[in-house]
ZADO-1210 file (C-alpha; in nm, 4 decimals, padded with zeros to 6 digits):
<atoms>
<atom x="01.0786" y="-06.5922" z="-03.3520" code="UNK" pos="1"/>
<atom x="01.2778" y="-06.4101" z="-03.0507" code="UNK" pos="2"/>
<atom x="01.1628" y="-06.0741" z="-03.1935" code="UNK" pos="3"/>
<atom x="00.8089" y="-06.1587" z="-03.2614" code="UNK" pos="4"/>
<atom x="00.7711" y="-06.2810" z="-02.9118" code="UNK" pos="5"/>
<atom x="00.9461" y="-05.9733" z="-02.7680" code="UNK" pos="6"/>
<atom x="00.7120" y="-05.7613" z="-02.9874" code="UNK" pos="7"/>
<atom x="00.4612" y="-05.9514" z="-02.8179" code="UNK" pos="8"/>
<atom x="00.5384" y="-05.9219" z="-02.4790" code="UNK" pos="9"/>
<atom x="00.5973" y="-05.5340" z="-02.5244" code="UNK" pos="10"/>
<atom x="00.2687" y="-05.5262" z="-02.6328" code="UNK" pos="11"/>
<atom x="00.0908" y="-05.7272" z="-02.3404" code="UNK" pos="12"/>
<atom x="00.2708" y="-05.4870" z="-02.1254" code="UNK" pos="13"/>
<atom x="00.1307" y="-05.1774" z="-02.2716" code="UNK" pos="14"/>
<atom x="-00.2098" y="-05.3333" z="-02.2728" code="UNK" pos="15"/>
<atom x="-00.1430" y="-05.4338" z="-01.9077" code="UNK" pos="16"/>
<atom x="-00.0588" y="-05.0608" z="-01.8176" code="UNK" pos="17"/>
<atom x="-00.3460" y="-04.9081" z="-01.9992" code="UNK" pos="18"/>
<atom x="-00.5760" y="-05.1473" z="-01.8119" code="UNK" pos="19"/>
<atom x="-00.4497" y="-05.0318" z="-01.5096" code="UNK" pos="20"/>
<atom x="-00.4693" y="-04.6857" z="-01.5932" code="UNK" pos="21"/>
<atom x="-00.8116" y="-04.7095" z="-01.6893" code="UNK" pos="22"/>
<atom x="-00.9086" y="-04.9101" z="-01.3526" code="UNK" pos="23"/>
<atom x="-00.7323" y="-04.6658" z="-01.1435" code="UNK" pos="24"/>
<atom x="-00.9703" y="-04.3847" z="-01.0295" code="UNK" pos="25"/>
<atom x="-00.9286" y="-04.0314" z="-01.1877" code="UNK" pos="26"/>
<atom x="-00.9179" y="-03.7057" z="-00.9722" code="UNK" pos="27"/>
<atom x="-01.2626" y="-03.6295" z="-01.0460" code="UNK" pos="28"/>
<atom x="-01.3724" y="-03.9801" z="-00.9201" code="UNK" pos="29"/>
<atom x="-01.1376" y="-03.9778" z="-00.6217" code="UNK" pos="30"/>
<atom x="-01.3287" y="-03.6600" z="-00.5004" code="UNK" pos="31"/>
<atom x="-01.6655" y="-03.7923" z="-00.6488" code="UNK" pos="32"/>
<atom x="-01.7226" y="-03.5127" z="-00.8573" code="UNK" pos="33"/>
<atom x="-01.8222" y="-03.4723" z="-01.2670" code="UNK" pos="34"/>
<atom x="-01.6137" y="-03.3718" z="-01.5135" code="UNK" pos="35"/>
<atom x="-01.7497" y="-03.0445" z="-01.5562" code="UNK" pos="36"/>
<atom x="-01.7762" y="-02.9260" z="-01.1933" code="UNK" pos="37"/>
<atom x="-01.7138" y="-02.5876" z="-01.0838" code="UNK" pos="38"/>
<atom x="-01.3791" y="-02.4758" z="-00.8889" code="UNK" pos="39"/>
<atom x="-01.6139" y="-02.4196" z="-00.5800" code="UNK" pos="40"/>
<atom x="-01.7695" y="-02.7688" z="-00.5992" code="UNK" pos="41"/>
<atom x="-01.3773" y="-02.9068" z="-00.5842" code="UNK" pos="42"/>
<atom x="-01.2956" y="-02.7121" z="-00.3071" code="UNK" pos="43"/>
<atom x="-01.5822" y="-02.8228" z="-00.1001" code="UNK" pos="44"/>
<atom x="-01.5491" y="-03.1733" z="-00.1608" code="UNK" pos="45"/>
<atom x="-01.1808" y="-03.1669" z="-00.0959" code="UNK" pos="46"/>
<atom x="-01.2082" y="-03.0191" z="00.2299" code="UNK" pos="47"/>
<atom x="-01.5368" y="-03.2472" z="00.3368" code="UNK" pos="48"/>
<atom x="-01.3410" y="-03.5704" z="00.2182" code="UNK" pos="49"/>
<atom x="-01.0168" y="-03.4558" z="00.3702" code="UNK" pos="50"/>
<atom x="-01.1841" y="-03.4319" z="00.7070" code="UNK" pos="51"/>
<atom x="-01.3374" y="-03.7799" z="00.6649" code="UNK" pos="52"/>
<atom x="-01.0166" y="-03.9635" z="00.5493" code="UNK" pos="53"/>
<atom x="-00.7853" y="-03.7638" z="00.7862" code="UNK" pos="54"/>
<atom x="-00.5512" y="-04.0158" z="00.9346" code="UNK" pos="55"/>
<atom x="-00.5761" y="-03.8465" z="01.2685" code="UNK" pos="56"/>
<atom x="-00.9464" y="-03.9153" z="01.2587" code="UNK" pos="57"/>
<atom x="-00.9873" y="-04.2165" z="01.0339" code="UNK" pos="58"/>
<atom x="-00.8297" y="-04.5159" z="01.1812" code="UNK" pos="59"/>
<atom x="-00.8947" y="-04.7222" z="00.8955" code="UNK" pos="60"/>
<atom x="-00.5816" y="-04.8857" z="00.7479" code="UNK" pos="61"/>
<atom x="-00.6650" y="-04.7340" z="00.3972" code="UNK" pos="62"/>
<atom x="-00.7269" y="-04.4073" z="00.5317" code="UNK" pos="63"/>
<atom x="-00.3792" y="-04.3024" z="00.4660" code="UNK" pos="64"/>
<atom x="-00.3697" y="-04.4092" z="00.1295" code="UNK" pos="65"/>
<atom x="-00.7305" y="-04.2236" z="00.0482" code="UNK" pos="66"/>
<atom x="-00.6210" y="-03.9424" z="00.2003" code="UNK" pos="67"/>
<atom x="-00.2867" y="-03.8610" z="-00.0178" code="UNK" pos="68"/>
<atom x="-00.4984" y="-03.9594" z="-00.3322" code="UNK" pos="69"/>
<atom x="-00.7679" y="-03.6968" z="-00.2127" code="UNK" pos="70"/>
<atom x="-00.4507" y="-03.4248" z="-00.1571" code="UNK" pos="71"/>
<atom x="-00.3043" y="-03.5390" z="-00.4700" code="UNK" pos="72"/>
<atom x="-00.6502" y="-03.4968" z="-00.6920" code="UNK" pos="73"/>
<atom x="-00.7061" y="-03.1393" z="-00.5273" code="UNK" pos="74"/>
<atom x="-00.3511" y="-03.0250" z="-00.6089" code="UNK" pos="75"/>
<atom x="-00.4334" y="-03.0990" z="-00.9591" code="UNK" pos="76"/>
<atom x="-00.7458" y="-02.9899" z="-00.9763" code="UNK" pos="77"/>
<atom x="-00.7517" y="-02.6907" z="-00.7496" code="UNK" pos="78"/>
<atom x="-00.5494" y="-02.4854" z="-00.9797" code="UNK" pos="79"/>
<atom x="-00.6711" y="-02.4051" z="-01.3579" code="UNK" pos="80"/>
<atom x="-00.3866" y="-02.4637" z="-01.5345" code="UNK" pos="81"/>
<atom x="-00.2729" y="-02.8168" z="-01.4176" code="UNK" pos="82"/>
<atom x="-00.6758" y="-02.9031" z="-01.4090" code="UNK" pos="83"/>
<atom x="-00.6573" y="-02.8144" z="-01.7835" code="UNK" pos="84"/>
<atom x="-00.3589" y="-03.0168" z="-01.8616" code="UNK" pos="85"/>
<atom x="-00.5107" y="-03.3138" z="-01.6695" code="UNK" pos="86"/>
<atom x="-00.8272" y="-03.2768" z="-01.8921" code="UNK" pos="87"/>
<atom x="-00.6333" y="-03.2773" z="-02.1911" code="UNK" pos="88"/>
<atom x="-00.4451" y="-03.5770" z="-02.0953" code="UNK" pos="89"/>
<atom x="-00.7398" y="-03.7642" z="-01.9642" code="UNK" pos="90"/>
<atom x="-00.8947" y="-03.6776" z="-02.3133" code="UNK" pos="91"/>
<atom x="-00.5928" y="-03.8377" z="-02.5146" code="UNK" pos="92"/>
<atom x="-00.6142" y="-04.1377" z="-02.3112" code="UNK" pos="93"/>
<atom x="-00.9685" y="-04.2004" z="-02.3757" code="UNK" pos="94"/>
<atom x="-00.9257" y="-04.1742" z="-02.7365" code="UNK" pos="95"/>
<atom x="-00.6960" y="-04.4677" z="-02.7511" code="UNK" pos="96"/>
<atom x="-00.3405" y="-04.3092" z="-02.7609" code="UNK" pos="97"/>
<atom x="-00.0894" y="-04.4911" z="-02.6666" code="UNK" pos="98"/>
<atom x="00.0071" y="-04.2459" z="-02.3542" code="UNK" pos="99"/>
<atom x="-00.0836" y="-04.3657" z="-02.0350" code="UNK" pos="100"/>
<atom x="-00.1649" y="-04.1383" z="-01.7516" code="UNK" pos="101"/>
<atom x="00.0734" y="-04.0687" z="-01.4813" code="UNK" pos="102"/>
<atom x="00.0799" y="-03.8123" z="-01.2128" code="UNK" pos="103"/>
<atom x="00.3992" y="-03.6520" z="-01.2937" code="UNK" pos="104"/>
<atom x="00.4872" y="-03.6724" z="-01.6460" code="UNK" pos="105"/>
<atom x="00.8626" y="-03.7528" z="-01.7342" code="UNK" pos="106"/>
<atom x="00.9268" y="-03.6128" z="-02.0480" code="UNK" pos="107"/>
<atom x="00.9509" y="-03.2507" z="-02.1417" code="UNK" pos="108"/>
<atom x="00.6328" y="-03.1277" z="-02.2888" code="UNK" pos="109"/>
<atom x="00.7290" y="-02.7838" z="-02.2177" code="UNK" pos="110"/>
<atom x="00.8280" y="-02.7178" z="-02.5930" code="UNK" pos="111"/>
<atom x="00.5088" y="-02.8834" z="-02.7129" code="UNK" pos="112"/>
<atom x="00.2953" y="-02.6531" z="-02.8869" code="UNK" pos="113"/>
<atom x="-00.0179" y="-02.8523" z="-02.7681" code="UNK" pos="114"/>
<atom x="00.0516" y="-02.7493" z="-02.4125" code="UNK" pos="115"/>
<atom x="00.2436" y="-02.4274" z="-02.4530" code="UNK" pos="116"/>
<atom x="-00.0783" y="-02.2443" z="-02.3568" code="UNK" pos="117"/>
<atom x="-00.0758" y="-02.3702" z="-01.9823" code="UNK" pos="118"/>
<atom x="00.2577" y="-02.2654" z="-01.9551" code="UNK" pos="119"/>
<atom x="00.2150" y="-01.9313" z="-02.0675" code="UNK" pos="120"/>
<atom x="-00.0561" y="-01.9071" z="-01.8385" code="UNK" pos="121"/>
<atom x="00.1396" y="-02.0321" z="-01.5420" code="UNK" pos="122"/>
<atom x="00.4016" y="-01.7734" z="-01.6322" code="UNK" pos="123"/>
<atom x="00.1783" y="-01.4855" z="-01.6427" code="UNK" pos="124"/>
<atom x="00.0440" y="-01.5822" z="-01.3011" code="UNK" pos="125"/>
<atom x="00.4034" y="-01.6083" z="-01.1617" code="UNK" pos="126"/>
<atom x="00.4737" y="-01.2728" z="-01.3089" code="UNK" pos="127"/>
<atom x="00.1690" y="-01.1371" z="-01.1890" code="UNK" pos="128"/>
<atom x="00.2475" y="-01.2509" z="-00.8146" code="UNK" pos="129"/>
<atom x="00.6354" y="-01.1272" z="-00.8533" code="UNK" pos="130"/>
<atom x="00.4660" y="-00.7907" z="-00.9337" code="UNK" pos="131"/>
<atom x="00.2450" y="-00.8100" z="-00.6518" code="UNK" pos="132"/>
<atom x="00.5368" y="-00.8672" z="-00.4120" code="UNK" pos="133"/>
<atom x="00.7458" y="-00.5799" z="-00.5897" code="UNK" pos="134"/>
<atom x="00.4425" y="-00.3508" z="-00.5443" code="UNK" pos="135"/>
<atom x="00.4273" y="-00.4593" z="-00.1583" code="UNK" pos="136"/>
<atom x="00.7750" y="-00.3442" z="-00.1199" code="UNK" pos="137"/>
<atom x="00.7894" y="-00.0738" z="-00.3575" code="UNK" pos="138"/>
<atom x="00.9422" y="00.2146" z="-00.1207" code="UNK" pos="139"/>
<atom x="01.1801" y="-00.0296" z="00.0252" code="UNK" pos="140"/>
<atom x="00.9902" y="-00.1181" z="00.3064" code="UNK" pos="141"/>
<atom x="00.7980" y="-00.4552" z="00.3439" code="UNK" pos="142"/>
<atom x="00.4215" y="-00.4448" z="00.3567" code="UNK" pos="143"/>
<atom x="00.3922" y="-00.0817" z="00.1983" code="UNK" pos="144"/>
<atom x="00.2111" y="-00.0968" z="-00.1301" code="UNK" pos="145"/>
<atom x="00.2701" y="00.1379" z="-00.4525" code="UNK" pos="146"/>
<atom x="00.0491" y="00.4157" z="-00.3731" code="UNK" pos="147"/>
<atom x="-00.1613" y="00.5351" z="-00.6545" code="UNK" pos="148"/>
<atom x="-00.1148" y="00.8743" z="-00.7861" code="UNK" pos="149"/>
<atom x="-00.4322" y="01.0441" z="-00.6731" code="UNK" pos="150"/>
<atom x="-00.3111" y="00.9668" z="-00.3271" code="UNK" pos="151"/>
<atom x="00.0514" y="01.1032" z="-00.3661" code="UNK" pos="152"/>
<atom x="-00.1376" y="01.4299" z="-00.5058" code="UNK" pos="153"/>
<atom x="-00.3818" y="01.4611" z="-00.1872" code="UNK" pos="154"/>
<atom x="-00.0879" y="01.3919" z="00.0317" code="UNK" pos="155"/>
<atom x="00.1113" y="01.6579" z="-00.1448" code="UNK" pos="156"/>
<atom x="-00.1899" y="01.9040" z="-00.1190" code="UNK" pos="157"/>
<atom x="-00.2454" y="01.8271" z="00.2433" code="UNK" pos="158"/>
<atom x="00.1289" y="01.8992" z="00.3513" code="UNK" pos="159"/>
<atom x="00.1059" y="02.2469" z="00.1482" code="UNK" pos="160"/>
<atom x="-00.2212" y="02.3399" z="00.3093" code="UNK" pos="161"/>
<atom x="-00.0650" y="02.2541" z="00.6535" code="UNK" pos="162"/>
<atom x="00.2509" y="02.4798" z="00.5400" code="UNK" pos="163"/>
<atom x="-00.0069" y="02.7850" z="00.4274" code="UNK" pos="164"/>
<atom x="-00.2176" y="02.7469" z="00.7610" code="UNK" pos="165"/>
<atom x="00.1050" y="02.7474" z="00.9807" code="UNK" pos="166"/>
<atom x="00.2116" y="03.0541" z="00.8000" code="UNK" pos="167"/>
<atom x="-00.1180" y="03.2505" z="00.8564" code="UNK" pos="168"/>
<atom x="-00.1197" y="03.1429" z="01.2331" code="UNK" pos="169"/>
<atom x="00.2432" y="03.3002" z="01.2251" code="UNK" pos="170"/>
<atom x="00.1708" y="03.6206" z="01.0763" code="UNK" pos="171"/>
<atom x="-00.1623" y="03.6625" z="01.2722" code="UNK" pos="172"/>
<atom x="00.0106" y="03.6264" z="01.6145" code="UNK" pos="173"/>
<atom x="00.2862" y="03.8773" z="01.4913" code="UNK" pos="174"/>
<atom x="00.0542" y="04.1199" z="01.3748" code="UNK" pos="175"/>
<atom x="-00.1565" y="04.0799" z="01.6992" code="UNK" pos="176"/>
<atom x="00.1769" y="04.1330" z="01.9140" code="UNK" pos="177"/>
<atom x="00.2924" y="04.4373" z="01.7197" code="UNK" pos="178"/>
<atom x="-00.0918" y="04.6039" z="01.7507" code="UNK" pos="179"/>
<atom x="-00.0658" y="04.5404" z="02.1329" code="UNK" pos="180"/>
<atom x="00.2911" y="04.6966" z="02.1762" code="UNK" pos="181"/>
<atom x="00.1580" y="04.9885" z="01.9525" code="UNK" pos="182"/>
<atom x="-00.1713" y="05.0266" z="02.1748" code="UNK" pos="183"/>
<atom x="00.0531" y="04.9994" z="02.4943" code="UNK" pos="184"/>
<atom x="00.2787" y="05.2585" z="02.3395" code="UNK" pos="185"/>
<atom x="-00.0109" y="05.4968" z="02.2947" code="UNK" pos="186"/>
<atom x="-00.1324" y="05.4532" z="02.6153" code="UNK" pos="187"/>
<atom x="00.1914" y="05.5201" z="02.7530" code="UNK" pos="188"/>
<atom x="00.2121" y="05.8808" z="02.5559" code="UNK" pos="189"/>
<atom x="-00.1646" y="05.9420" z="02.6190" code="UNK" pos="190"/>
<atom x="-00.0762" y="05.9159" z="03.0030" code="UNK" pos="191"/>
<atom x="00.2455" y="06.1271" z="02.9253" code="UNK" pos="192"/>
<atom x="00.0404" y="06.4021" z="02.7747" code="UNK" pos="193"/>
<atom x="-00.2160" y="06.4185" z="03.0638" code="UNK" pos="194"/>
<atom x="00.0968" y="06.4609" z="03.3153" code="UNK" pos="195"/>
<atom x="00.2258" y="06.7342" z="03.0998" code="UNK" pos="196"/>
<atom x="-00.1441" y="06.9082" z="03.0888" code="UNK" pos="197"/>
<atom x="-00.1914" y="06.8908" z="03.4442" code="UNK" pos="198"/>
<atom x="00.1753" y="07.0053" z="03.5114" code="UNK" pos="199"/>
<atom x="00.1301" y="07.3092" z="03.2808" code="UNK" pos="200"/>
<atom x="-00.1726" y="07.3990" z="03.4721" code="UNK" pos="201"/>
<atom x="00.0257" y="07.3814" z="03.7754" code="UNK" pos="202"/>
<atom x="00.3563" y="07.5162" z="03.6766" code="UNK" pos="203"/>
<atom x="00.2301" y="07.7839" z="03.4080" code="UNK" pos="204"/>
<atom x="00.3256" y="07.7737" z="03.0574" code="UNK" pos="205"/>
<atom x="00.6834" y="07.9002" z="03.0741" code="UNK" pos="206"/>
<atom x="00.8025" y="07.6624" z="03.3069" code="UNK" pos="207"/>
<atom x="00.6714" y="07.3788" z="03.1597" code="UNK" pos="208"/>
<atom x="00.7756" y="07.4549" z="02.8146" code="UNK" pos="209"/>
<atom x="01.1292" y="07.4422" z="02.9455" code="UNK" pos="210"/>
<atom x="01.0573" y="07.1067" z="03.1216" code="UNK" pos="211"/>
<atom x="00.9528" y="06.9624" z="02.7699" code="UNK" pos="212"/>
<atom x="01.2671" y="07.0928" z="02.6029" code="UNK" pos="213"/>
<atom x="01.4998" y="06.9348" z="02.8339" code="UNK" pos="214"/>
<atom x="01.3364" y="06.6204" z="02.7910" code="UNK" pos="215"/>
<atom x="01.3574" y="06.6594" z="02.4088" code="UNK" pos="216"/>
<atom x="01.7269" y="06.7226" z="02.4413" code="UNK" pos="217"/>
<atom x="01.7732" y="06.4422" z="02.6964" code="UNK" pos="218"/>
<atom x="01.5809" y="06.1787" z="02.5126" code="UNK" pos="219"/>
<atom x="01.5630" y="06.2819" z="02.1138" code="UNK" pos="220"/>
<atom x="01.8300" y="06.3239" z="01.8567" code="UNK" pos="221"/>
<atom x="02.0405" y="06.6204" z="01.9437" code="UNK" pos="222"/>
<atom x="02.0014" y="06.7952" z="01.6157" code="UNK" pos="223"/>
<atom x="01.6203" y="06.7837" z="01.6234" code="UNK" pos="224"/>
<atom x="01.6224" y="06.8679" z="01.9733" code="UNK" pos="225"/>
<atom x="01.8241" y="07.1911" z="01.8941" code="UNK" pos="226"/>
<atom x="01.6397" y="07.2828" z="01.6210" code="UNK" pos="227"/>
<atom x="01.2820" y="07.2521" z="01.8545" code="UNK" pos="228"/>
<atom x="01.4587" y="07.4528" z="02.1324" code="UNK" pos="229"/>
<atom x="01.5453" y="07.7206" z="01.8698" code="UNK" pos="230"/>
<atom x="01.1748" y="07.7135" z="01.7607" code="UNK" pos="231"/>
<atom x="01.0685" y="07.7787" z="02.1167" code="UNK" pos="232"/>
<atom x="01.2938" y="08.0414" z="02.2005" code="UNK" pos="233"/>
<atom x="01.1730" y="08.2227" z="01.8809" code="UNK" pos="234"/>
<atom x="00.8084" y="08.1787" z="01.9872" code="UNK" pos="235"/>
<atom x="00.8982" y="08.3451" z="02.3353" code="UNK" pos="236"/>
<atom x="01.0647" y="08.6465" z="02.1951" code="UNK" pos="237"/>
<atom x="00.7626" y="08.6829" z="01.9821" code="UNK" pos="238"/>
</atoms>
């Protein structure tokens, strides 16, 4: 009799908990939404109702409790993985299973194949977030993302072209400077030649030839100057 009575007590408690769970509004009903609503509708309903029942604006005694339930509903329905998990739990609950809905499931369902898909989706999302953070700090500097290959190639090409332009600029300036020096030297030689011709007309060919030979001996290679002097003397004897 004792065990029979205890069995009925446990059954009564389970029935009471199930009735309480069914009587309590689910997250869709808290946000006044249909079960097949879109993510955009969930977000809009949360924004509207959180403004309406925010404790700072709504002084109703139950406004804070309502606001907490709105936030809790959005935390579950705002994420695709947690929403799918929640929908599955509602479906289990409405089919007459012995499970009772709780906002936080105490037992470990991670290894259950029925829910493994949601945990795998969450893991992929976490890995994607980690990879994005890694790409944002790829070069060791916060905020600098990993550059695509074509951007790196374009930057290298730009640096190479700048180097080529600099080389062309330097070579051009050197060429202009050397040409200017050559022109100035040619001009000085032309002026010197004009002076020699004018002096030759004034002093005569013989005296001018000697003056020219003295300049060659003083300014040029002695060996070349001696040969030129010998040639000049030979020409005078003829």
